ZAMARGU-4260 file (C-alpha; in steps of 0.2 Angstrom, whole numbers, plus 5000, padded with zeros to 4 digits):
<rodrens>
0) 4757/4961/5460 | 4759/4981/5463 | 4760/4985/5482 | 4745/4995/5488 | 4744/5011/5494
5) 4735/5007/5509 | 4738/4994/5524 | 4724/4981/5515 | 4727/4967/5529 | 4718/4978/5541
10) 4702/4979/5532 | 4701/4997/5537 | 4683/5000/5530 | 4667/4990/5533 | 4660/4996/5517
15) 4669/5007/5502 | 4661/5014/5486 | 4672/5011/5470 | 4669/5024/5457 | 4671/5020/5439
20) 4674/5033/5426 | 4687/5032/5411 | 4691/5014/5419 | 4678/5003/5413 | 4686/4986/5415
25) 4684/4973/5430 | 4702/4968/5428 | 4719/4976/5432 | 4710/4991/5440 | 4719/5000/5453
30) 4705/5008/5464 | 4694/4992/5463 | 4709/4981/5468 | 4714/4993/5483 | 4694/4993/5488
35) 4693/4975/5490 | 4709/4974/5500 | 4704/4987/5511 | 4685/4984/5513 | 4676/4971/5520
40) 4660/4976/5507 | 4662/4985/5490 | 4651/4993/5481 | 4652/5000/5462 | 4645/5013/5453
45) 4646/5024/5438 | 4637/5040/5434 | 4631/5047/5417 | 4636/5063/5422 | 4627/5077/5416
50) 4640/5090/5418 | 4646/5081/5401 | 4630/5075/5394 | 4621/5091/5393 | 4636/5101/5384
55) 4637/5088/5370 | 4633/5095/5354 | 4621/5080/5347 | 4609/5068/5354 | 4615/5056/5343
60) 4634/5053/5351 | 4644/5038/5348 | 4654/5041/5362 | 4638/5040/5373 | 4633/5023/5366
65) 4652/5016/5367 | 4652/5021/5385 | 4634/5014/5387 | 4639/4997/5380 | 4655/4996/5390
70) 4645/5001/5407 | 4633/4987/5402 | 4647/4974/5398 | 4657/4980/5416 | 4639/4978/5427
75) 4637/4961/5419 | 4655/4956/5424 | 4655/4963/5441 | 4638/4953/5442 | 4647/4938/5438
80) 4657/4939/5453 | 4645/4942/5465 | 4644/4963/5463 | 4638/4975/5450 | 4637/4993/5446
85) 4626/5006/5453 | 4622/5017/5438 | 4617/5034/5440 | 4610/5046/5429 | 4615/5066/5436
90) 4628/5077/5443 | 4642/5067/5448 | 4647/5080/5461 | 4630/5078/5467 | 4625/5057/5465
95) 4643/5052/5472 | 4640/5060/5487 | 4621/5056/5489 | 4626/5037/5486 | 4639/5034/5498
100) 4627/5042/5512 | 4614/5030/5506 | 4625/5015/5507 | 4633/5019/5523 | 4651/5020/5514
105) 4665/5025/5525 | 4678/5026/5509 | 4677/5031/5490 | 4690/5023/5478 | 4693/5032/5462
110) 4706/5031/5448 | 4713/5050/5445 | 4709/5060/5431 | 4719/5076/5424 | 4707/5087/5416
115) 4704/5103/5423 | 4685/5102/5424 | 4687/5083/5431 | 4699/5087/5443 | 4687/5101/5447
120) 4673/5090/5450 | 4684/5077/5462 | 4687/5091/5472 | 4671/5097/5474 | 4666/5079/5478
125) 4681/5080/5491 | 4675/5093/5499 | 4656/5085/5499 | 4665/5069/5508 | 4676/5077/5520
130) 4659/5087/5528 | 4652/5070/5529 | 4667/5060/5538 | 4672/5051/5522 | 4687/5047/5515
135) 4693/5047/5497 | 4709/5037/5489 | 4714/5042/5472 | 4725/5029/5463 | 4735/5032/5447
140) 4729/5021/5433 | 4727/5028/5417 | 4745/5032/5415 | 4761/5023/5418 | 4770/5039/5426
145) 4759/5054/5429 | 4760/5071/5440 | 4778/5072/5445 | 4785/5056/5443 | 4796/5059/5426
150) 4804/5077/5430 | 4820/5085/5422 | 4836/5083/5433 | 4833/5100/5441 | 4815/5094/5446
155) 4804/5103/5433 | 4792/5096/5420 | 4798/5092/5402 | 4791/5102/5390 | 4801/5092/5375
160) 4795/5075/5372 | 4811/5065/5366 | 4819/5070/5385 | 4805/5066/5394 | 4805/5049/5383
165) 4824/5045/5387 | 4820/5049/5406 | 4802/5038/5406 | 4812/5023/5400 | 4826/5025/5410
170) 4813/5026/5425 | 4802/5010/5419 | 4805/4996/5429 | 4793/4979/5428 | 4784/4984/5444
175) 4778/4997/5435 | 4770/4987/5422 | 4764/4972/5434 | 4743/4970/5435 | 4733/4972/5448
180) 4725/4954/5453 | 4708/4960/5457 | 4700/4943/5454 | 4709/4935/5468 | 4700/4947/5479
185) 4681/4948/5471 | 4674/4940/5487 | 4672/4958/5496 | 4662/4964/5481 | 4643/4965/5486
190) 4628/4965/5473 | 4621/4982/5472 | 4602/4989/5478 | 4588/4984/5466 | 4589/4993/5451
195) 4591/4995/5432 | 4603/5000/5418 | 4596/5015/5409 | 4593/5014/5390 | 4600/5026/5379
200) 4584/5035/5377 | 4582/5036/5396 | 4600/5046/5395 | 4591/5057/5383 | 4602/5049/5368
205) 4598/5040/5353 | 4607/5024/5345 | 4622/5028/5332 | 4630/5018/5317 | 4642/5011/5331
210) 4636/4995/5328 | 4635/4996/5310 | 4651/5004/5308 | 4658/4988/5316 | 4665/4997/5331
215) 4671/4984/5344 | 4665/4989/5362 | 4669/4985/5380 | 4684/4976/5388 | 4678/4961/5374
220) 4679/4972/5360 | 4696/4978/5368 | 4702/4960/5369 | 4698/4956/5350 | 4706/4971/5344
225) 4723/4968/5354 | 4723/4951/5350 | 4723/4956/5329 | 4737/4969/5333 | 4750/4957/5341
230) 4749/4948/5326 | 4756/4963/5316 | 4765/4975/5328 | 4781/4970/5322 | 4776/4980/5306
235) 4771/4994/5315 | 4783/5006/5312 | 4781/5003/5293 | 4764/5003/5291 | 4759/5015/5304
240) 4758/5031/5292 | 4749/5023/5277 | 4730/5026/5280 | 4726/5014/5268 | 4734/5000/5276
245) 4729/4992/5293 | 4743/4999/5303 | 4735/5005/5319 | 4731/4996/5334 | 4712/5006/5332
250) 4714/5005/5353 | 4714/5023/5356 | 4692/5023/5362 | 4698/5009/5373 | 4713/5018/5379
255) 4702/5034/5382 | 4687/5024/5390 | 4701/5010/5400 | 4693/4997/5393 | 4709/4989/5393
260) 4723/4992/5404 | 4738/5004/5399 | 4749/4993/5410 | 4746/4977/5400 | 4748/4986/5384
265) 4766/4995/5389 | 4771/4977/5398 | 4768/4966/5380 | 4776/4980/5370 | 4790/4984/5381
270) 4793/4965/5381 | 4792/4962/5364 | 4809/4964/5353 | 4803/4971/5338 | 4806/4989/5331
275) 4787/4989/5328 | 4782/4986/5347 | 4795/4999/5352 | 4789/5012/5340 | 4773/5008/5347
280) 4778/5008/5365 | 4783/5028/5360 | 4765/5031/5356 | 4760/5025/5373 | 4773/5037/5380
285) 4767/5052/5369 | 4751/5048/5378 | 4757/5050/5397 | 4769/5066/5391 | 4752/5076/5386
290) 4744/5069/5402 | 4760/5078/5411 | 4759/5093/5400 | 4739/5096/5404 | 4742/5093/5425
295) 4757/5106/5425 | 4751/5117/5411 | 4730/5118/5412 | 4732/5136/5404 | 4733/5125/5387
300) 4715/5123/5385 | 4710/5137/5377 | 4728/5145/5375 | 4743/5141/5366 | 4758/5134/5378
305) 4771/5146/5371 | 4762/5162/5375 | 4770/5172/5361 | 4759/5162/5348 | 4744/5169/5356
310) 4746/5183/5345 | 4747/5174/5329 | 4733/5182/5316 | 4721/5170/5309 | 4708/5175/5295
315) 4695/5163/5302 | 4685/5163/5286 | 4669/5155/5286 | 4667/5148/5271 | 4685/5140/5271
320) 4681/5135/5288 | 4664/5126/5284 | 4673/5118/5268 | 4685/5110/5278 | 4674/5102/5289
325) 4664/5096/5275 | 4678/5088/5265 | 4676/5102/5251 | 4693/5110/5251 | 4698/5103/5234
330) 4714/5095/5243 | 4709/5076/5241 | 4718/5070/5255 | 4712/5082/5268 | 4695/5081/5260
335) 4696/5060/5262 | 4702/5063/5279 | 4689/5076/5285 | 4674/5064/5277 | 4681/5049/5287
340) 4680/5058/5303 | 4663/5064/5298 | 4657/5046/5294 | 4665/5038/5307 | 4670/5047/5322
345) 4689/5041/5316 | 4703/5050/5309 | 4720/5041/5305 | 4735/5049/5317 | 4744/5055/5299
350) 4729/5063/5293 | 4725/5072/5309 | 4742/5081/5307 | 4739/5084/5288 | 4721/5090/5292
355) 4726/5101/5305 | 4741/5107/5296 | 4731/5112/5282 | 4718/5122/5292 | 4729/5132/5302
360) 4741/5135/5290 | 4734/5136/5274 | 4718/5142/5277 | 4723/5154/5292 | 4709/5147/5304
365) 4712/5148/5322 | 4718/5130/5329 | 4707/5130/5343 | 4693/5129/5330 | 4699/5113/5324
370) 4702/5107/5340 | 4684/5108/5347 | 4680/5101/5329 | 4689/5086/5333 | 4683/5085/5351
375) 4665/5086/5346 | 4668/5070/5332 | 4680/5060/5338 | 4676/5043/5348 | 4692/5043/5355
380) 4693/5062/5359 | 4704/5065/5373 | 4707/5081/5379 | 4727/5080/5382 | 4730/5072/5367
385) 4718/5081/5356 | 4726/5096/5363 | 4743/5093/5361 | 4741/5086/5343 | 4734/5103/5338
390) 4745/5114/5346 | 4760/5103/5339 | 4752/5105/5322 | 4748/5124/5325 | 4767/5126/5331
395) 4760/5137/5347 | 4762/5119/5360 | 4774/5110/5370 | 4788/5101/5359 | 4777/5110/5344
400) 4782/5107/5324 | 4793/5122/5322 | 4781/5135/5312 | 4793/5135/5297 | 4789/5117/5292
405) 4772/5117/5285 | 4764/5101/5278 | 4763/5101/5260 | 4745/5093/5256 | 4750/5086/5240
410) 4768/5079/5243 | 4760/5073/5259 | 4748/5063/5251 | 4759/5056/5236 | 4771/5050/5251
415) 4757/5041/5263 | 4744/5038/5250 | 4754/5034/5235 | 4740/5023/5224 | 4727/5035/5231
420) 4717/5020/5239 | 4712/5032/5254 | 4708/5045/5243 | 4694/5034/5233 | 4688/5028/5247
425) 4680/5042/5255 | 4683/5053/5237 | 4672/5044/5227 | 4672/5058/5214 | 4689/5054/5212
430) 4688/5035/5209 | 4692/5035/5190 | 4704/5048/5191 | 4723/5041/5187 | 4735/5040/5199
435) 4746/5053/5193 | 4732/5065/5194 | 4721/5060/5211 | 4733/5069/5223 | 4731/5086/5213
440) 4715/5083/5201 | 4714/5102/5197 | 4732/5099/5187 | 4721/5087/5175 | 4719/5094/5156
445) 4701/5099/5152 | 4701/5086/5140 | 4706/5071/5152 | 4695/5079/5165 | 4680/5076/5151
450) 4687/5057/5149 | 4686/5053/5168 | 4671/5063/5171 | 4678/5075/5184 | 4675/5092/5179
455) 4684/5103/5193 | 4674/5117/5200 | 4660/5107/5196 | 4661/5088/5201 | 4676/5092/5213
460) 4679/5109/5220 | 4693/5118/5214 | 4707/5121/5228 | 4703/5135/5240 | 4720/5139/5244
465) 4734/5141/5236 | 4747/5131/5247 | 4762/5142/5241 | 4756/5159/5244 | 4746/5154/5259
470) 4763/5145/5266 | 4773/5163/5264 | 4759/5171/5273 | 4761/5160/5287 | 4777/5161/5289
475) 4777/5181/5290 | 4761/5180/5303 | 4770/5167/5315 | 4787/5178/5313 | 4779/5194/5316
480) 4769/5185/5332 | 4786/5179/5340 | 4793/5196/5339 | 4778/5204/5347 | 4777/5190/5361
485) 4799/5192/5364
</rodrens>
């Protein structure tokens, strides 16, 4: 087991509180483990934070329902061990100190978060705790390495992924992947005061189609998904880029909300011998990389990491923007990707790159518009990864795709959905179109459009941009921006 950060044997506290956030599981949990070792009695709490909830654009938000199910399952698991959750609804910066005072808590234990807004929240709670004599302990739990643990030889944060990955792997030891044996110390858990889990309606939200979509929720859902992925992880490298194929792990929402331990996932992939497992481990390293970028460079929220590209000119054509959002661009792979996110709250990673590149470099819409759209619609939305991915595609970010490399949506479609299977699933207007035309249906002769019942411009949109012309304009604009920023 990992060595605790505090001397647990002395039982320094009589009463402690564990504040759950994006770590909604009862096993291999750093803050919970340390609290159980350091206190005679341990309460657990989760707050549906109105500072976050009130900013959401819809009262039917799949993420809120996903969290609700995870919290309910976590409460049940803790109750089975003699504890339970105090479930709050309000501003966390107010509710957590108030609860700590009510319970007579001497210390609050929580796992660290890295987003600017949550760091501000935690700082406010810390100030409140300090005034009342409370102690706060923060722990690393959602990453393998965080903040300053992986730096260059000069002691600076990395800005390019591959050197970061090499340093990450060089530093990695079995110790970093060991589990926290929470169950061994569960006797310190105490049942919460009388109360009940608020309904979604009480939180101001309505049920979504989450269950109808077959989304696995809670730690039990994460376990099922991981068991399935382990059976096919060896083929991950070959299958991951094809959206019509079952290649990804589909664990991203569970990583986002902590219903499964990152240490466990990294440990099992590190121990495996296959190329697929090693490739998937690299994806987990990318996750740490974007967390450290956000930690060291919080200006990336709303601004280009590479400041010279703040000057890139965008048209921000509203009609083209709406066509992209609604999957009406006339480019089937882009439209299928956008219809997938709108219908399910998920988008395949390869498609995220294609859709982002198309918005920024074919339609000349500001990457921040697309970043916000994904933030509003993705079940697995994570600020660090979403921002990093959009800045990569827009060539404005840390370790970004060079601006002169621009995805061609047709060749990407031909390569990664060669039979058009994914396109036909989400763009049924093209279901009867032969494969040789499905990636660029505007190339169909009129006679064949009539034969297959797809009139371009009527039954399916004509392309709203000419890729070759858009590419040339993109190159000109980025070159000018780079020159002004030099």
